[in-house]
Residue, then its C-alpha position, 0 to 999 in steps of 0.5 A: m054103496t061101495t064094494t071091493k073088486p079084486t085086481g087079479k093079483a094075489g095080495g093086491v090092493l082092492k079097488l073100490h067100486k059102486h056096489r050093486i043092489l043086494q038080491p033078497w036072498q043076500a039080504y036074508y043071508a045078512l039077517t040070518y046066516e050067523s044066527k040061524w044057518k051057519s052051523q047047519v051049512d057047515q055040517e051039511w058041507k062036511e057031509i057032502t065033502t066026506e061022501w064025495v071023497r068016498n065015492n069019487p076018490g081023486q076027483p074035484l068036487s062038483k061045486s064049491r063051498f061058496e056055490f053050496g052056501n048060496a044055493f042053501i040060503k036061496e032055498k031057505y029064503e024061498a021056503e020062508s014065511t011071508e012074515m020073514k020075507e017082509q022082514v027081509e024086504e024091510f031090511h033090504q029097503n033100509s039097506l038101500v037107503k042107508s047104503s048098508s055097509e053092514a049087509v055088504g060087509a057081512f056078505q063080503e065076510y061070507v065070501l072071504m070065509i068061503k075062500k078059506t075053506 
């Protein structure tokens, strides 16, 4: 698998590097985020930021949207049924065999989307 690594320059060319193996929660993200969790994450993040601004005027958020989204997905993955975790593991194993450009691409899209918010 390959993934991109930033060069440190804004708008620079990304260098391709070998991709590390996805964590189970990342495979879970690839399987469920758009169809199951995106709207809930967006809503909860909006509530968190609104409350933070109200209670902490002029102070930066204690965590980023990226950190919040990752923690959210990890929590949901841990609470999933054994059946879903088996589906995730199957997807995870298939992604290892197929070099899962789809899973990596989905996770990269998530990272890019988070950076924009």
